C-alpha positions as CSV (number, residue, x, y, z in Angstrom):
1,M,65.8,-55.9,5.0
2,E,65.0,-58.9,3.2
3,I,67.1,-59.4,0.0
4,K,65.8,-62.4,-2.7
5,E,66.5,-63.3,-6.1
6,E,64.3,-63.6,-9.0
7,K,65.0,-64.4,-12.5
8,G,68.5,-62.9,-12.1
9,Y,67.6,-60.1,-10.3
10,R,68.0,-59.5,-6.9
11,I,65.3,-57.5,-4.9
12,A,65.6,-55.8,-1.6
13,D,63.0,-55.2,0.4
14,I,63.4,-52.3,3.0
15,Q,61.1,-50.9,5.3
16,A,62.3,-47.4,7.1
17,V,60.5,-45.0,9.5
18,S,61.5,-41.4,10.2
19,G,62.6,-40.4,13.5
20,T,59.9,-38.5,14.4
21,I,58.3,-42.0,14.7
22,L,59.7,-41.4,18.4
23,L,57.2,-38.8,19.2
24,D,54.0,-40.7,18.0
25,Q,53.9,-43.5,20.4
26,K,51.7,-42.1,22.8
27,K,48.9,-39.5,23.4
28,S,49.4,-36.7,25.8
29,N,47.6,-34.1,27.4
30,R,49.3,-30.7,28.3
31,V,48.4,-27.1,29.0
32,F,50.9,-24.3,28.4
33,Q,49.9,-21.1,30.0
34,K,52.9,-18.8,29.9
35,K,51.7,-15.8,27.3
36,V,55.8,-15.0,27.0
37,Q,56.6,-18.8,26.2
38,T,57.8,-19.3,23.0
39,Y,56.8,-21.7,20.6
40,M,60.4,-22.9,20.7
41,G,60.4,-23.1,24.3
42,I,57.4,-25.6,24.0
43,A,58.5,-27.4,21.5
44,S,62.0,-28.3,23.6
45,T,59.6,-29.2,26.4
46,V,57.8,-31.6,24.5
47,T,60.8,-32.9,23.2
48,A,63.2,-33.2,26.2
49,D,62.3,-36.4,26.9
50,T,62.8,-37.9,23.6
51,E,66.4,-39.1,23.0
52,H,68.4,-37.6,20.2
53,S,65.8,-35.4,19.4
54,A,66.1,-31.9,17.7
55,C,64.0,-29.0,16.9
56,I,63.9,-27.1,13.8
57,L,61.2,-23.9,13.9
58,P,61.2,-21.0,11.9
59,G,60.2,-17.8,14.0
60,S,61.3,-19.7,17.1
61,D,61.6,-16.5,19.2
62,M,57.5,-15.8,18.8
63,R,56.0,-16.0,21.7
64,T,52.7,-17.6,22.0
65,G,50.6,-14.5,23.3
66,G,47.8,-17.4,25.0
67,T,47.3,-20.5,26.3
68,L,48.1,-23.6,24.3
69,I,46.3,-27.0,24.9
70,Q,47.5,-30.4,23.9
71,Y,44.8,-33.0,24.3
72,Q,44.9,-36.4,23.3
73,E,47.6,-35.7,20.6
74,T,50.9,-37.2,19.9
75,D,54.2,-34.9,20.1
C-alpha cells in the first residue's frame, strides 16, 4: 500500500489479490478414475495441500461417473 498527498487530498494505492491465487501457482497433471468419487472429494484432494483452503461446491455429493483428467492446469 502506498499513500501520497496531491492537492490537499490523500490518495491510497492498494493492490490486493484473492486467496485463490494460492491455487494458481503451478500447473499440475492428475487423473481421477473412480466412478464413485464425488466432485467434492476431488476438490478436497486438490486443495488438501493448500493451507487455509476451503471448498464450497453446490451439488457436492454428485458423483463424477467417469474419469476426469487435469493436464497442465492450475488448481
